[in-house]
Backbone as JSON, one array per atom type, in Angstrom:
{
  "sequence": "MSALSTTPGICRYLRLSNRGIQAALWSTNGGAIVGVSTAVLGSGFTNVTGIAAQNVNFAIRSNVVELFLQSRNIQFETADPASEAKPLSTADLSEKVASSVVQILCHGGAKATVENNAADPTTEASVPSPDTLPDGSLRDAAIAVVRGLIEQDGSNPSSSLQVVASLYADTVSYYGKLRSLDEVLADKRDYFKRWPERAYRIRDDSLMVTCANGACMVSGIYDWIVRSIPRNKQAQGAARFSYTISLSEDPKIISEAGNVLKR",
  "N": [[94.95, 114.85, 131.12], [92.36, 113.23, 131.84], [90.79, 111.02, 131.39], [90.89, 108.18, 129.91], [88.44, 106.87, 128.03], [85.48, 108.78, 127.53], [83.04, 107.15, 128.14], [82.47, 104.23, 129.76], [84.0, 101.25, 127.4], [83.86, 102.32, 125.39], [85.85, 103.58, 122.95], [86.87, 105.71, 121.22], [87.53, 108.21, 122.58], [89.28, 110.93, 124.26], [89.25, 112.29, 127.42], [89.62, 115.29, 128.8], [91.14, 117.82, 130.74], [92.0, 120.38, 131.21], [93.1, 124.57, 132.01], [91.89, 127.22, 131.19], [92.77, 126.81, 128.74], [92.57, 126.33, 125.58], [93.18, 124.43, 122.97], [94.38, 122.93, 120.15], [95.17, 120.45, 119.43], [96.52, 117.58, 121.06], [99.39, 116.52, 122.16], [102.44, 114.49, 123.01], [105.01, 115.16, 124.9], [107.53, 114.91, 123.51], [106.23, 115.54, 121.2], [104.63, 113.9, 119.65], [101.19, 113.16, 118.05], [98.59, 113.22, 119.94], [96.32, 113.09, 120.27], [92.71, 115.27, 119.15], [91.42, 118.42, 119.91], [87.36, 118.26, 119.79], [85.18, 118.35, 121.23], [83.6, 120.13, 123.56], [82.57, 120.26, 127.35], [79.44, 121.74, 127.72], [77.1, 124.28, 128.74], [74.75, 122.96, 128.68], [75.14, 120.37, 129.94], [75.27, 121.4, 132.62], [72.48, 122.46, 132.33], [71.27, 120.53, 132.5], [71.71, 118.71, 134.68], [72.7, 120.16, 136.78], [75.42, 120.74, 137.62], [77.93, 122.9, 137.66], [80.57, 122.23, 135.62], [83.68, 122.93, 134.96], [86.56, 123.43, 132.18], [86.76, 121.08, 130.88], [86.76, 119.13, 128.32], [86.78, 117.37, 125.15], [88.37, 114.91, 123.26], [89.46, 113.44, 119.83], [90.93, 110.08, 118.94], [94.16, 110.09, 118.01], [94.3, 107.67, 116.85], [91.67, 107.62, 115.76], [92.05, 109.72, 113.97], [94.02, 109.15, 112.11], [92.69, 107.09, 110.25], [90.38, 107.93, 109.65], [92.19, 109.9, 107.83], [93.3, 107.95, 106.05], [91.31, 106.91, 105.31], [90.86, 108.6, 103.18], [92.91, 108.84, 101.56], [94.96, 110.09, 102.68], [98.32, 111.69, 102.68], [100.18, 111.13, 105.56], [102.23, 111.22, 108.6], [104.01, 109.17, 110.58], [104.79, 109.02, 114.09], [107.69, 107.93, 115.66], [108.78, 106.13, 117.43], [111.91, 105.91, 119.22], [112.59, 108.57, 117.96], [110.73, 110.26, 119.43], [111.32, 109.76, 122.14], [112.71, 111.58, 123.75], [112.3, 114.58, 125.51], [110.95, 117.6, 124.87], [111.19, 121.52, 124.68], [109.45, 123.64, 125.81], [108.78, 126.12, 124.09], [109.71, 124.39, 121.6], [108.73, 122.64, 121.4], [106.16, 123.63, 120.77], [106.86, 124.76, 118.34], [106.92, 122.67, 116.71], [104.72, 121.27, 116.61], [103.3, 123.0, 115.38], [103.15, 123.42, 112.58], [100.86, 121.23, 112.04], [98.76, 122.58, 112.2], [95.8, 123.86, 111.14], [93.95, 126.2, 109.41], [90.09, 125.86, 108.71], [88.08, 126.14, 106.5], [84.31, 125.45, 105.97], [81.81, 124.74, 103.85], [78.38, 124.86, 103.65], [75.8, 123.13, 104.61], [74.35, 122.1, 107.9], [74.47, 124.27, 110.55], [75.62, 123.9, 113.52], [74.68, 123.53, 116.77], [74.79, 125.01, 119.71], [73.81, 126.27, 122.28], [71.96, 125.62, 125.08], [71.66, 123.02, 124.67], [69.66, 120.42, 125.53], [69.81, 117.79, 125.25], [72.22, 117.12, 124.4], [74.85, 117.6, 126.2], [77.67, 118.51, 125.6], [79.05, 119.91, 123.25], [79.78, 119.68, 119.66], [81.21, 119.53, 116.76], [80.84, 117.96, 113.28], [81.54, 115.26, 114.07], [81.21, 111.83, 114.62], [78.75, 111.05, 117.19], [79.7, 110.84, 120.68], [78.59, 108.69, 121.82], [77.5, 106.69, 120.48], [78.11, 103.48, 119.22], [80.62, 101.9, 117.0], [78.94, 99.54, 114.55], [78.2, 96.21, 115.69], [78.01, 94.05, 113.94], [79.72, 95.05, 111.41], [82.37, 95.43, 113.34], [82.84, 92.72, 113.96], [83.15, 91.76, 111.29], [86.14, 93.1, 110.25], [87.28, 92.35, 112.43], [87.7, 89.45, 111.27], [89.06, 89.81, 108.67], [90.98, 90.55, 109.19], [92.18, 88.53, 111.0], [91.77, 86.01, 109.53], [93.95, 87.23, 107.44], [96.25, 87.21, 109.02], [96.34, 84.59, 110.4], [96.79, 83.29, 108.3], [97.58, 79.94, 106.82], [101.21, 79.66, 106.81], [102.34, 77.79, 105.04], [102.51, 77.75, 102.78], [103.37, 79.84, 100.36], [102.84, 80.27, 97.66], [100.23, 80.32, 98.69], [99.44, 82.51, 99.74], [100.0, 84.49, 98.55], [97.65, 84.81, 97.25], [96.0, 84.84, 98.81], [96.41, 87.62, 100.12], [96.87, 88.97, 97.6], [93.64, 88.73, 96.98], [92.76, 90.61, 99.3], [93.78, 93.24, 99.23], [93.56, 96.47, 98.46], [93.74, 98.45, 95.23], [95.51, 100.38, 95.8], [97.8, 101.33, 98.49], [98.14, 102.47, 101.45], [101.2, 101.59, 103.29], [102.84, 101.1, 105.67], [103.44, 103.53, 105.79], [103.5, 104.77, 103.72], [102.78, 105.6, 100.06], [101.64, 102.82, 98.28], [101.79, 100.56, 94.74], [99.35, 98.08, 94.41], [100.65, 96.27, 93.34], [103.56, 96.49, 93.98], [103.19, 96.18, 96.74], [102.65, 93.46, 96.68], [105.01, 92.17, 95.67], [107.08, 92.89, 97.81], [106.02, 91.54, 99.87], [105.88, 88.95, 98.64], [108.92, 88.18, 98.3], [109.42, 88.65, 100.79], [108.33, 86.15, 101.76], [109.6, 84.46, 100.84], [112.19, 84.88, 101.49], [111.66, 83.44, 104.3], [110.01, 80.71, 104.21], [108.15, 79.01, 106.11], [105.76, 80.22, 108.19], [104.24, 81.28, 111.27], [101.7, 82.95, 113.04], [99.81, 83.95, 115.55], [97.04, 86.27, 116.85], [96.87, 87.92, 119.77], [94.12, 87.87, 121.23], [92.99, 89.51, 123.45], [94.3, 91.92, 122.89], [93.89, 93.16, 120.81], [92.03, 95.79, 119.3], [89.36, 98.01, 117.82], [88.25, 100.04, 116.25], [85.69, 102.28, 114.38], [84.63, 103.9, 111.28], [83.06, 105.91, 109.06], [82.3, 103.96, 107.01], [84.46, 102.62, 106.82], [87.35, 100.28, 108.75], [89.44, 100.35, 111.57], [91.71, 97.84, 112.64], [93.89, 97.33, 115.16], [96.78, 95.5, 117.12], [98.47, 92.88, 119.06], [100.56, 90.24, 117.76], [101.76, 87.5, 118.62], [104.74, 85.56, 116.64], [106.64, 83.34, 114.55], [109.42, 81.96, 112.55], [110.61, 80.36, 109.6], [113.59, 79.62, 108.14], [114.42, 76.52, 106.5], [116.45, 76.0, 104.17], [118.23, 77.63, 104.74], [118.92, 77.8, 107.25], [117.45, 78.87, 109.57], [115.75, 80.83, 111.79], [113.46, 82.52, 113.76], [111.87, 84.42, 116.5], [108.71, 86.12, 118.11], [107.17, 88.56, 118.89], [104.77, 91.69, 117.42], [103.5, 94.22, 116.56], [100.14, 95.33, 115.38], [98.57, 97.24, 112.27], [95.76, 97.8, 110.93], [93.46, 99.18, 108.06], [90.93, 98.61, 106.99], [88.35, 98.92, 104.49], [85.71, 98.49, 104.31], [82.67, 97.34, 102.21], [80.38, 95.66, 100.08], [82.9, 94.42, 99.05], [85.26, 93.76, 100.84], [88.17, 95.24, 101.54], [91.9, 95.49, 102.23], [92.87, 98.65, 103.28], [95.27, 100.23, 104.02], [98.21, 99.04, 106.0], [100.14, 99.09, 109.03], [103.11, 98.71, 110.89], [104.71, 97.27, 113.63], [108.09, 95.79, 115.53], [107.74, 94.45, 118.47], [109.65, 93.16, 120.22], [112.35, 90.5, 119.59]],
  "CA": [[94.29, 113.72, 130.66], [91.81, 113.27, 132.81], [90.54, 109.51, 131.0], [91.03, 107.26, 128.02], [87.12, 107.13, 127.39], [84.29, 109.38, 128.03], [82.24, 105.93, 128.59], [83.16, 102.36, 129.68], [83.16, 100.45, 126.16], [83.86, 103.28, 124.04], [87.66, 103.89, 122.79], [87.31, 106.95, 120.46], [87.61, 109.73, 122.71], [90.29, 111.01, 125.43], [88.21, 113.47, 128.13], [90.91, 116.0, 128.93], [91.05, 118.54, 132.04], [92.68, 121.97, 131.49], [92.62, 125.52, 132.42], [92.21, 128.22, 130.55], [93.51, 126.4, 127.19], [91.64, 125.83, 124.29], [94.22, 123.85, 122.77], [93.55, 122.04, 119.23], [95.94, 119.16, 119.05], [96.96, 117.11, 122.32], [100.7, 115.78, 122.13], [103.44, 114.19, 124.37], [106.33, 116.13, 125.39], [107.91, 114.76, 122.53], [105.52, 116.15, 119.81], [103.92, 112.6, 118.9], [99.76, 113.94, 118.59], [97.73, 111.57, 120.82], [94.22, 113.65, 120.25], [92.25, 116.46, 118.61], [89.79, 118.05, 120.66], [86.85, 118.87, 119.07], [83.92, 118.8, 121.75], [83.42, 121.07, 125.26], [81.22, 119.98, 128.09], [78.78, 122.72, 128.24], [76.43, 124.67, 128.9], [73.36, 121.87, 128.69], [74.94, 119.33, 130.86], [74.55, 122.31, 133.37], [71.25, 122.44, 132.57], [70.71, 118.91, 133.21], [72.23, 118.05, 135.73], [72.86, 121.35, 137.96], [76.99, 121.03, 138.41], [79.14, 123.57, 136.94], [81.43, 121.47, 134.84], [84.56, 123.61, 133.74], [87.75, 123.25, 131.56], [86.29, 119.42, 130.6], [86.84, 118.66, 127.14], [86.81, 115.83, 125.02], [89.3, 114.56, 122.14], [89.05, 112.13, 119.6], [92.0, 109.81, 119.37], [95.02, 109.62, 117.08], [94.23, 106.47, 115.89], [90.56, 108.0, 114.89], [92.6, 110.79, 112.9], [94.37, 108.29, 111.3], [91.76, 106.53, 110.07], [89.7, 109.11, 108.69], [92.78, 110.48, 106.48], [93.46, 107.03, 105.51], [89.76, 106.74, 103.91], [90.48, 110.29, 102.19], [94.46, 108.96, 101.04], [95.75, 111.75, 103.01], [99.33, 111.11, 103.3], [100.69, 111.89, 106.76], [103.87, 111.32, 108.44], [103.54, 108.78, 112.09], [105.79, 109.24, 115.28], [108.78, 107.01, 115.77], [109.16, 105.71, 119.34], [112.78, 106.52, 119.45], [112.88, 110.0, 118.0], [109.97, 111.25, 120.15], [111.52, 109.54, 123.65], [113.87, 112.9, 124.7], [110.83, 115.54, 126.0], [110.97, 118.85, 124.01], [111.16, 122.18, 125.64], [107.73, 124.42, 125.59], [109.11, 126.82, 122.47], [110.11, 123.68, 120.52], [107.25, 121.73, 121.16], [105.26, 124.15, 120.09], [107.71, 125.0, 117.22], [107.45, 121.07, 116.15], [103.2, 120.79, 116.1], [102.81, 124.75, 114.49], [102.94, 123.22, 111.44], [99.74, 120.29, 111.78], [97.4, 123.31, 112.99], [95.52, 125.19, 109.95], [92.21, 126.44, 109.47], [89.62, 125.04, 107.61], [86.6, 126.91, 105.94], [83.1, 124.91, 105.6], [80.68, 125.86, 103.47], [76.94, 124.31, 103.58], [75.6, 122.07, 105.88], [73.73, 122.22, 109.28], [74.84, 124.96, 111.93], [76.34, 123.08, 114.95], [73.88, 124.17, 117.57], [75.82, 124.58, 120.83], [73.04, 126.82, 123.19], [70.67, 125.04, 125.76], [70.99, 122.11, 124.05], [69.88, 119.82, 127.29], [70.05, 116.67, 124.94], [73.64, 117.15, 124.63], [75.22, 118.44, 126.8], [78.74, 118.72, 124.7], [78.77, 120.56, 121.69], [80.21, 119.45, 118.81], [81.2, 120.05, 115.16], [81.04, 117.55, 112.45], [81.94, 114.37, 114.81], [80.14, 111.19, 115.44], [78.76, 110.85, 119.06], [80.89, 109.52, 121.63], [77.66, 108.13, 123.02], [77.21, 105.98, 119.13], [79.21, 102.81, 118.87], [80.4, 100.97, 115.8], [77.96, 98.11, 114.64], [79.1, 94.83, 115.94], [78.94, 93.51, 113.17], [81.08, 96.15, 111.15], [83.73, 95.36, 113.8], [83.33, 91.1, 113.97], [83.64, 91.83, 109.81], [86.88, 93.83, 110.25], [88.4, 91.42, 112.56], [87.49, 88.28, 110.45], [89.98, 89.95, 107.6], [93.01, 90.68, 109.48], [92.54, 87.1, 111.17], [92.1, 85.14, 108.06], [94.83, 87.27, 106.92], [97.38, 87.27, 109.92], [96.68, 83.87, 110.95], [96.33, 81.83, 107.45], [98.37, 78.68, 106.66], [102.27, 80.19, 106.08], [103.11, 77.16, 105.0], [102.91, 77.67, 101.01], [103.41, 81.15, 99.66], [102.09, 80.87, 97.06], [98.49, 80.45, 97.98], [99.21, 83.49, 101.17], [100.26, 85.79, 98.02], [96.9, 85.28, 96.67], [95.24, 86.14, 99.46], [97.37, 89.58, 100.06], [95.99, 89.97, 96.09], [92.37, 89.11, 97.08], [91.86, 91.47, 99.66], [94.37, 94.23, 99.75], [93.23, 97.19, 97.8], [94.82, 98.28, 93.99], [96.45, 101.21, 96.23], [97.88, 101.21, 99.83], [98.96, 102.99, 102.63], [101.87, 100.49, 103.02], [104.02, 101.22, 106.54], [103.68, 104.82, 105.91], [104.29, 105.08, 101.73], [101.47, 104.97, 99.4], [102.15, 101.57, 97.03], [100.29, 99.84, 94.56], [99.3, 97.03, 94.72], [101.74, 95.51, 93.08], [104.7, 96.27, 95.1], [102.95, 95.38, 98.14], [102.91, 92.06, 96.3], [106.84, 92.21, 95.59], [107.43, 93.35, 98.73], [105.54, 89.83, 100.82], [106.65, 87.43, 98.0], [110.15, 88.55, 99.05], [109.32, 88.06, 102.73], [108.03, 85.04, 101.89], [111.15, 83.5, 100.05], [113.06, 84.6, 102.61], [110.73, 82.91, 105.34], [108.88, 79.93, 103.14], [106.96, 78.98, 107.11], [105.2, 81.07, 108.9], [103.38, 81.01, 111.75], [101.25, 84.21, 113.87], [98.56, 83.86, 116.81], [96.65, 87.13, 117.6], [96.71, 88.2, 120.92], [93.06, 88.4, 121.84], [92.97, 90.73, 124.35], [94.97, 93.0, 122.56], [92.46, 93.52, 119.94], [91.51, 97.32, 118.9], [88.27, 97.9, 116.39], [88.11, 101.95, 115.65], [85.5, 101.95, 113.05], [84.02, 105.14, 111.13], [83.16, 106.91, 107.43], [82.66, 102.43, 106.46], [86.07, 101.92, 106.99], [87.43, 100.05, 110.43], [91.02, 100.25, 111.84], [91.86, 96.87, 113.5], [95.06, 96.87, 116.03], [96.63, 94.72, 118.0], [99.67, 92.22, 118.56], [100.53, 88.74, 117.45], [103.23, 86.53, 118.21], [105.16, 84.91, 115.33], [107.53, 82.43, 114.35], [109.17, 82.22, 110.8], [111.51, 79.59, 109.61], [113.7, 78.59, 106.25], [114.72, 75.41, 106.18], [116.93, 76.29, 103.33], [118.96, 79.23, 105.34], [118.58, 77.22, 108.46], [117.25, 80.19, 110.01], [114.8, 80.93, 112.72], [113.15, 83.57, 114.66], [110.55, 84.19, 117.07], [109.04, 87.43, 118.76], [106.07, 89.77, 119.01], [104.84, 92.64, 117.02], [102.32, 95.32, 116.66], [100.27, 95.28, 113.59], [97.43, 97.98, 112.66], [95.2, 97.38, 109.36], [92.36, 99.37, 107.78], [89.79, 98.23, 105.97], [87.19, 99.47, 103.53], [84.03, 97.36, 104.74], [81.73, 96.88, 101.54], [80.2, 94.41, 100.01], [84.01, 93.73, 98.4], [86.09, 94.42, 101.57], [89.85, 95.69, 100.73], [92.82, 96.73, 102.79], [93.49, 99.94, 102.44], [96.42, 100.69, 105.47], [98.81, 98.56, 106.55], [101.13, 99.35, 109.69], [103.11, 97.56, 112.23], [106.79, 97.49, 114.28], [108.44, 94.09, 116.02], [107.96, 94.36, 119.8], [110.42, 91.9, 120.43], [112.35, 89.46, 118.98]],
  "C": [[94.02, 113.5, 131.87], [91.37, 111.75, 132.96], [90.63, 108.87, 129.61], [89.83, 107.34, 127.61], [86.26, 108.08, 128.44], [82.74, 108.1, 128.97], [82.33, 104.86, 128.75], [82.79, 101.61, 128.17], [83.64, 101.66, 124.63], [85.54, 103.69, 124.25], [87.69, 105.1, 122.11], [87.39, 108.24, 120.64], [88.29, 109.83, 123.74], [89.3, 112.13, 126.15], [89.84, 114.12, 128.68], [90.46, 117.24, 129.7], [92.24, 119.63, 131.93], [92.46, 123.39, 131.41], [92.99, 126.72, 131.74], [93.33, 127.86, 129.47], [92.38, 126.09, 126.53], [92.44, 125.12, 123.56], [93.22, 122.23, 121.23], [94.03, 120.37, 119.0], [96.41, 118.69, 120.63], [98.41, 116.56, 122.32], [101.39, 115.56, 123.12], [103.96, 115.39, 124.27], [107.37, 116.07, 123.87], [107.35, 114.85, 120.54], [104.6, 115.06, 118.52], [102.66, 113.26, 119.31], [99.13, 112.6, 118.66], [96.15, 112.19, 120.81], [93.89, 115.21, 119.42], [91.51, 116.8, 118.92], [88.66, 118.41, 119.74], [85.32, 118.88, 119.75], [84.51, 119.35, 123.85], [82.37, 120.7, 125.87], [80.6, 121.34, 128.27], [77.47, 123.01, 128.57], [74.9, 123.38, 129.47], [74.07, 120.67, 129.47], [74.69, 119.98, 132.89], [73.48, 122.25, 133.48], [70.29, 121.45, 132.95], [70.71, 118.45, 134.41], [72.5, 118.91, 137.3], [74.62, 121.2, 138.12], [77.16, 121.66, 137.04], [79.98, 123.04, 136.61], [82.76, 123.07, 134.12], [85.77, 122.57, 133.53], [87.7, 121.85, 131.7], [86.3, 119.42, 128.88], [86.84, 117.53, 126.14], [88.04, 115.82, 123.26], [89.37, 113.39, 121.64], [90.62, 111.66, 119.32], [92.53, 109.94, 118.22], [94.78, 108.93, 116.01], [92.6, 106.93, 114.64], [90.83, 108.89, 113.49], [93.26, 110.17, 111.71], [93.5, 107.49, 110.23], [90.84, 106.98, 108.84], [91.02, 109.78, 107.67], [93.44, 109.58, 105.84], [92.07, 106.46, 104.59], [89.61, 107.41, 103.05], [91.71, 109.84, 101.5], [94.94, 109.65, 101.33], [96.82, 110.99, 103.38], [99.83, 112.13, 104.63], [101.9, 110.92, 107.52], [102.8, 110.16, 110.41], [104.58, 108.59, 112.69], [106.54, 108.02, 115.4], [109.26, 107.42, 116.92], [110.57, 106.38, 119.88], [113.0, 107.97, 119.44], [112.01, 111.12, 118.99], [110.05, 110.95, 121.49], [111.52, 110.84, 124.31], [112.24, 114.2, 124.39], [111.76, 116.56, 124.94], [111.04, 120.01, 125.22], [110.12, 122.71, 125.09], [108.16, 124.62, 124.29], [109.41, 125.46, 121.45], [109.06, 122.64, 120.53], [106.49, 122.16, 120.33], [105.58, 125.06, 118.48], [107.09, 123.6, 116.26], [105.93, 120.89, 115.57], [102.6, 121.63, 115.38], [102.45, 124.05, 113.43], [101.39, 121.93, 110.65], [98.78, 121.06, 112.12], [97.17, 123.99, 111.48], [93.76, 124.78, 110.07], [91.39, 125.99, 108.0], [88.16, 126.06, 107.78], [85.54, 126.5, 105.59], [82.35, 125.87, 105.53], [79.57, 124.64, 103.3], [76.51, 123.97, 104.66], [74.76, 122.65, 107.19], [74.67, 122.89, 110.19], [74.66, 124.0, 112.22], [75.18, 123.87, 116.06], [74.52, 123.95, 118.91], [75.37, 125.72, 121.98], [72.44, 126.05, 123.66], [70.65, 124.04, 124.83], [70.74, 121.07, 125.31], [69.72, 118.03, 126.66], [70.88, 116.08, 124.81], [74.28, 117.89, 125.07], [76.88, 119.1, 126.44], [77.89, 119.09, 123.38], [80.1, 120.76, 121.13], [80.58, 119.91, 117.32], [81.91, 118.61, 114.37], [81.8, 116.1, 112.96], [80.89, 113.35, 115.06], [79.96, 111.54, 116.92], [79.28, 109.89, 119.62], [79.77, 108.53, 122.29], [77.22, 106.56, 121.5], [78.31, 104.9, 119.26], [79.4, 102.1, 117.82], [79.19, 100.0, 115.98], [79.02, 97.14, 114.49], [79.44, 93.93, 115.12], [80.31, 93.53, 111.78], [82.31, 95.14, 111.65], [84.54, 94.01, 113.42], [83.84, 91.23, 112.17], [85.23, 92.31, 109.68], [87.77, 92.87, 110.99], [88.49, 90.25, 111.79], [88.77, 88.55, 109.32], [90.85, 89.82, 108.1], [92.98, 89.31, 110.38], [92.77, 86.71, 110.6], [93.16, 85.52, 107.44], [96.26, 87.01, 107.84], [97.73, 85.58, 110.44], [96.39, 82.44, 110.11], [97.21, 80.99, 107.43], [99.38, 79.12, 105.55], [102.96, 79.31, 105.93], [103.21, 76.53, 103.33], [102.8, 78.97, 100.9], [102.69, 81.97, 98.38], [100.26, 81.15, 97.37], [98.51, 81.5, 98.87], [99.42, 84.82, 99.96], [98.52, 86.0, 97.56], [95.75, 85.53, 97.58], [95.49, 87.99, 99.67], [95.99, 90.54, 98.59], [94.56, 89.51, 95.9], [91.82, 90.56, 98.44], [92.7, 92.75, 100.06], [93.57, 95.01, 98.29], [94.34, 97.82, 96.05], [96.03, 99.49, 94.97], [96.45, 101.43, 97.69], [98.16, 101.67, 100.16], [99.87, 102.21, 103.0], [102.92, 101.39, 103.93], [104.54, 102.6, 106.19], [103.57, 105.61, 104.25], [102.93, 104.91, 101.62], [101.95, 103.81, 98.32], [101.28, 101.11, 96.31], [100.51, 98.72, 94.99], [100.7, 95.87, 94.56], [102.86, 95.61, 93.7], [104.13, 96.36, 96.31], [103.24, 93.88, 97.54], [104.2, 91.6, 96.04], [107.35, 92.25, 96.94], [106.76, 91.69, 100.01], [106.14, 88.92, 99.71], [108.22, 87.83, 98.51], [110.28, 88.6, 100.7], [109.35, 86.47, 102.62], [109.04, 84.03, 101.55], [112.34, 83.47, 101.18], [112.57, 83.47, 103.85], [109.89, 81.87, 104.8], [107.74, 79.46, 104.56], [107.1, 80.07, 107.96], [104.14, 80.87, 109.92], [102.78, 82.16, 112.33], [100.02, 83.59, 114.51], [98.4, 85.17, 117.13], [96.71, 86.79, 119.23], [95.13, 88.42, 121.49], [92.75, 89.37, 122.42], [93.48, 92.19, 123.97], [94.14, 93.69, 121.53], [91.63, 94.88, 120.28], [90.34, 97.43, 118.23], [88.24, 99.44, 116.61], [87.02, 101.64, 114.07], [84.53, 103.63, 112.47], [84.01, 105.74, 109.42], [83.33, 105.48, 106.66], [84.05, 101.87, 106.22], [86.22, 101.4, 108.65], [88.83, 100.05, 110.2], [91.28, 99.08, 112.84], [93.51, 96.92, 114.08], [95.41, 95.95, 116.9], [98.03, 94.05, 117.8], [99.5, 90.97, 118.69], [101.96, 88.59, 118.09], [103.84, 85.72, 117.14], [106.09, 84.14, 115.77], [107.77, 82.19, 112.98], [110.72, 81.18, 111.07], [112.0, 79.23, 108.2], [114.87, 77.38, 106.8], [116.18, 75.11, 105.82], [118.76, 76.99, 103.81], [119.13, 79.02, 106.82], [119.09, 78.56, 109.4], [116.16, 80.28, 111.0], [114.47, 81.69, 113.35], [111.81, 83.78, 114.64], [110.16, 85.67, 117.56], [107.78, 87.7, 118.69], [105.89, 90.69, 118.33], [103.26, 93.07, 116.67], [101.67, 95.29, 115.34], [98.52, 96.61, 113.89], [96.86, 97.76, 110.94], [93.91, 98.33, 108.99], [92.03, 98.8, 106.96], [88.32, 98.97, 105.42], [86.42, 98.72, 103.56], [82.92, 98.24, 103.94], [81.4, 95.94, 100.94], [81.46, 93.44, 99.24], [84.93, 94.38, 99.91], [87.5, 94.33, 100.98], [90.62, 96.1, 101.85], [93.44, 97.5, 102.69], [94.69, 100.79, 103.52], [97.24, 99.02, 105.91], [100.42, 98.78, 107.42], [101.54, 98.28, 111.0], [104.75, 97.77, 112.75], [107.07, 96.05, 115.24], [108.56, 94.93, 117.45], [109.07, 93.89, 120.2], [110.87, 91.0, 119.62], [113.14, 87.99, 120.17]]
}
């Protein structure tokens, strides 16, 4: 991997340099997928610049792939950091990721142009251009939904449940499993009962937003503190969060995930 983005401010793509290998998936040495190859720097770039670049590929980040799957209610598994910590041998790694590679045949639609395209030096198929940034208002709307959910007044459990009921879709990908809204509300109700007083604050510099296909994934880190006077208990720490919002006239959260970083 040679760069985290192709252009400053664009966090959708990874730039990869590889010699003689056209890989579909890019993973860690523990088998966690970090990107999917979708484009290469082709002859168009050479025609425009006179520079003959070789072995330069572009891959969409795994969080964009996750957003695509969530927006179509396709179930998937997320990597467990603990189980992925131990490096695998080349043979074991190949065996592990092989099941994630499938051939897809598409019928109809425009055929991708890959020869002598001076306006677009990369060759792509059915993916957004890396030069296209998500609309600012769309990103702001997604952040507003998540901020309103996380940083709401946590001293009124009934009010908090009403917010969840109004913001969540009828079916939600909830920490890796497909759950109905009633199941999500039941889980939230139990948590609010255990911790009647809650306060969360998002770290603004941790926010990352990726938008595609009418939905936005908002991820980041928040600091939290919870308290239960009846149980004489208090806890605090930091957690990573990830929400996917389907943005329409009535925005709905279609996915929630995250994990505690420290207590």
